[in-house]
N, C-alpha and C positions, 0 to 999 in steps of 0.2 A: 606337437609344439614341447620346446623345454621348457619347465616349469619356469625359470628365470623371464625370459622374454613374453610364455603368456603373463605374469605376474606384470612388465613393463602396459601391456596390452589394456590388463584390469584396469592400471591403477586411471591410464588414463578417462577408459568410461565411467570408474565410478565417479572421479570430477567432475564429470558434463551430466551424470546422474545428478548427481548433488544440487550440480549450480541447478538443474530444471527444478530441483526442488521446493531451491531457496531463493533462486534469485527476485521473484515477485515480492516477496514478503522484507527481504532484506534490506531497498530502495523502494519503499511503497510510496514515498509522497515524497518531491522532488520540492527541495529548497532550501536556501542557502545557511548554511552550520553557519553556526557564535565563529565570533571571528577568538584566538589564532587560528585558521584555515588550515588544516593540512599544509606541506609540503607550499607555502608561501601562495599558496589559489594555482598556483601550479600543477596541484593534482586534479590526476584524468578523472576520478568520480565530480568529483566539485567540475571540475569545469566543463564539463561533457552534460552533468546534470543545472546548470547555472545555462548552458549553452540550451541545449531542452527547451525551458522555462521559456525562455525568451523566442522562441521562436510558439511554442505552443500562444504565449502573447502578442505576437505580430511586429515583435520590438526588433525581431532579427528579419532580415530578410531570408530567403531561400533560394537558393540556385536554382535557375530552371534548368529542366534536362535538353538533350541536344535534341533538336529539332529533324521528328521523323518522313518531314512534307506536306504539304498543307489540309494529308487525309489527319494528318496528327492532331491536328490543333485541340487545345484547351476547353475543356466545357464549362461553364459558367459554372462556379461552384468547387471547382477540382482545387483551388488556392490552397482549400482548406483542408483535405483529404492531403494535399500534400506535406504543405507543415506537418500534419500531423501524422504522415508517414517518415517525415525528416526527422522527428523528435523523439521517433519511437525508434530509429534509424538505431538514433546518436543516444538511448537510453539503452539498447541491447550493447553495443558496443562498452561503453563504460560496464554494464554489469557485468559481461564476462572475463575485464578487465580486473576486477574492484570484485571480486565471488571469495569466498563468499559472505561475507556483508557479517552483520553478526545473529547467528544460526543459533537456533536452545539446540542444548547438547540432546544424542538421539536420534537425528536426520540421515548424519552419515553412516550408523551403523544398518538402519534401515536401510540405507542405500545400497549400501554392502550388500545387505544382507541378500536383498531382492538382485545382486548384477549375479552373485553368486550362484541362484538359480536359471542362470538362461542357460539356451543352447551352448555350446562352444565348438566348434571346426577342430578335427585335428590339422597334421602338419607337420614341418618342420621350419626349422625360421635357420638362415645360413648368413656370417657375414659377408656383405659385400665388399670390405672396406677394411684394414687393418692401422689407416695410417695416424701415422700419432699426431693429435693437434697442439698446435703452437702456436701459445696465448702470447706467446713478446714476438710474433714474426712481423719482422720491419715494412715490409709490405701490406700490412693491413694496419696499421696503425692509423689514429685519428683524434680531437683534440681533445678527446675522451673517451681512449684507453689507457690503461694502467701498464702502458709498457714501459719498461725502465722498473718496476716496482719488484722484477725477481725473479715472477715465476717462468714459465718455460712450455717444457712440455708437461701438460696437465692432462688431467680429465677433469671432471665440475668441481660445483662449490661442495668444499670440507665443514660443513657446520657443527662435528659432534667428531674429540678424537677423545681415546685411552688410553691410558697403556699401568701396564704391572711391573713387577721386578721382576719379572722370569720369560720377559720378551715378549709376554703377547699386545698387540695392539689392536686398540679396534676404532674403526674410521666409519663415518654416516656421512653418507652424500647430501645432496638438499634434495635430491628427490630419487638419491638410489639404495637406501636402506642400508644396513650398517653390514662390514666385511672385518674379517677377521685377518690378521697375517700373525704367524707360529714364529715368526723371523725376524722377531723388531721390525718389522718393513720388507714389503717383496708379498709373492704366492700370497695374496689374498683369496679372499674364500663369502659367498654373502650368507648371513645364519638369519637374516630376517624375512625373507620373500614370501615367508605366509603371513606373513600380517597385511591386516587392510591397510597402511598406508607407506609408502618409503622413505617420507617426509620425515628428514634427521631434522630438530630441533636444538636436542645438547645429546651428549653418552658421559654417566659417569660410573666410576668405582665406588662401589660404600667400602666401610673396614673389614666387612666382612669379606669384601671378594666380587661379590655382587656385582652385575652389571645392566644398570639403571638408564634405556634410554628412551629420551620425551622424544616424540614425536611432533610436529607441523615446524616445518625451519624457518629459525629464527631470526629474520631479516620481515623489513616489511614495506611488500612491492610488487609487483604487478606478474612477476614470474616466481610468487611462494605459493606452496601449497600449505595448509592445515595437516591435522594430526587426528589421532583417534585418543590420544593421553599420552601416560605412561607402562615402561612395561618394563618388566624385570627379570634377567636368566640369572640363574643362582651358581651351573655350572658355565658357564661362556667360554673358558677354555677347553670347552667339547658341545654344549648347546646347545641351540639354536631357537631362536626367538619363535612363540607359537601363539594367538589370538588370547588360551588361557591365563596366561604372565602378565595382564594388564592389570593394572595397579585400584582398585577401587569401581565405581564406577563410572558412567558418560559421561562424568561432570567435567571431562577436557576436554569433550571430544570437539572437531571446528576451530581449536585453539593452538596461535604458533605458542612455542613453549621458545622461553630464552634460557632460561638458568636450572637448576636443579642444586640445589644447598643441604646441608646435612646439620642435623642439632638436636639436641635433647632427645635425640628417640623419635626423630620427626624429619621426612625429609618435605622440602619446601621445595615452589616450583612458583618459575616468575613465566605469566603468561600474556595474551593480551585479551585476555578479561581478569587483570587482578593479580594477586596473588594467593597461592591454594597451598595445604598442609594435608601431611596425611603418616599416621603410623609408619615406621620402619618394619616393625614384629608384624603385626599384624595387619594382612592387603588387603583386606576384605571391608566392606563398607567404602560411604562414598569422602570423597575430596574435600574438606574443609578450609570452605572462603574465609579468609584474614583479610584481604581489606579488598577493598576498590573505589576509588576516587570520587567514581560517579555510576553510582549501580543503576540511577536511571539508563541509560545505556546499557545494562545487560541483555539477555535474551528476556523475554518476557516483561523489561523496562519498560514507561511511558515511552522512553526516549528509543525504544531499540531498533526504529524503521529511519531513524537519521542517516546521511552520508555519514556524518563526522562518526559514528557512534563507533567502528571500529580503531579509532584512535583516540577515545576519551577513556581505556581503563589501560593502555600499555605500561607492563611490568617488567625491567631490563634485567636489573638482579637483588640480590640479600645478600647481606653480609652476618653470616652470625659469631660473637663474638664467643670465641673455642673454651676459655673460663669459666665464660657464663652464659647459656644457650638462651638465656631471658630476654636477654640483650641480643636485638635484630631491628637492624637499619635498611628501609626498601630503597632501592633505586626506585623509580616511578616518573615514565614520561614519555611523550611523544618524540621522535625527536627535530621533526618540523615545530616545537614549540607546543607550548595552551600550559594555560594558567595553573593545570594540577600538576606539571611535573618539579618535580624535588624529589626530596629524602623523606622520608616517613618513620617513626621510634613511637613502640608502645607506648601509652601514657600512665600511669599510676593506677586508673581505672579502667584499663582493659580496652579503651579507645587507641585506633593511630593518629599519630598528629604530627604536624610539619614539626621538619629539625630546624631550630632558627641558623646555629651556627657549628659548623666543622672545620672551622682551622678556616687553613685557605686554601681546600674543598670548596668549590661555590656552592649557596643552597640554593639560590632566587633563579624562579623560572625558569626567567631568558636565557641561565647558561649552565643547566641543568639539562643533558637531554636524552642520548641514549649514554647510560655510564654501565662496565663493567671492571664488580672484583674481583679480590684474584689475593689468596692468603700464600703464606708463604708455610713450607713443609713441617717447622716446629711452633708457626705458629706464633713466634712471634713479629712478623709485620701482617697488614695489611696494606695493597697494593691498589689504585683504582685509577680508572683511564676515565675521561670526563672529554663526549663528545656537545658540544653549544650551540643551541638554536643558535643564538645570537650571533658568532661566530659563523658560523654557518653561512648565517643568510649575506654576513658582510666582506669576509674574507673569502678571494678565489678560490684560495688555494689548502683552504685547509677546513676542520670543523673542527678543530683539535683544540681545547682550550688547556687541559693538561693531562699531564699524569703524578699522579699525586698517592704520598704513604703517610702512614698508620702507624709509629715508631712502637707504640705502646704495644698494636695487635687489637684494640676494642676497634672496631666500625663505627664508632663513638671520635676517635681520635685523642688531640688534634692531628690534622689530618697536611702536611706539609708539601708544596710543592716540590716533585724530581725534574719536569723537561717539561718545556711548553714548544708549540713550533718552532720558534727562534735554537733555542737550545741540539731541537732535533737534527735542523736543516744545518746545522755549523756542524754537525758531526758526521757529516755526509750520510744520512742515511738517506734510503732508498726517497723519489719525488719530492 
């Protein structure tokens, strides 16, 4: 069996192994999460758990099984068993789609090691079709499709992309690992197949030309997979990622990583468990937790088993002042809305405090969702795109609050609005 195809099967297997190890802990106590609930109460975990609890309490009826004839009558007392089985079925359904929840670092590594020791069956696999996938096929459009958005013949989601000045391009698939092109695009070759995960958060090249690979798809959804941390490839033009290339220890296992940023001799990671940092010179030693808005929901915390725990410490991006790396702004928050959503900066005493004003860039929790920063090559400008939970809840067309620029080049602004939904729509932009 070719290496890459075997790796695909192993990745699926280790995902199931990890789910089997931890889902009973991740969803230990069915309860209604505190307001605001993830994704306006429609989130599968909340809906499923709430329904399961209602079934257990008897406040929701259970649909009877189809009759199998006179001899299949229900015995006295079977109603309770039926309700319990239905509740358990609902719990299993939601757990599989929201796994792995909040899992202590190390579980993934243990599952992977166990998987590696299992026997394997040899043989080869062959492609049975090479028909290209047209994501804009008019025969398969529906009200929720992205048709007319500009995509056509594509593969899957690309969640990481980096390129140097010599024509080398690196692309990371949502669950496909990292590919390298030496020709500025095309003729792709895999370079991360030996890692215990193929789930991509982001890719970055540092000033020294090293390629940093953050694993754990940078999306929150039932189709996203967690990763095993951050890896560095010293010679990305010729080498391939190895398990020994991991930065630090197991601190970032079973997280998703939205962004990596560099400044002041450190790399910063915005993850589903807060913001972490590590030295860029000495890659050994653990990652340092810089900020988590709700630490009680982290692994080992008092509320780690709460169904809302995976949504309580989401960090989306980090902006570092190129002139003064000590000045850092953290964009933190769940895209569906929560009270901790906002921007945070370091105070004089070293603690992280909510930033109250950044000019025209909103700072209130209702209007700070998934925020992405981008700095111009020369460092004279900072840009930000803001997805607002409030807009997403009220506007059927968009979640966009706006695109903003800091002409000072500082992440603290002042920020001014560049474009909003109306401006982009009137420009003829797609969708």
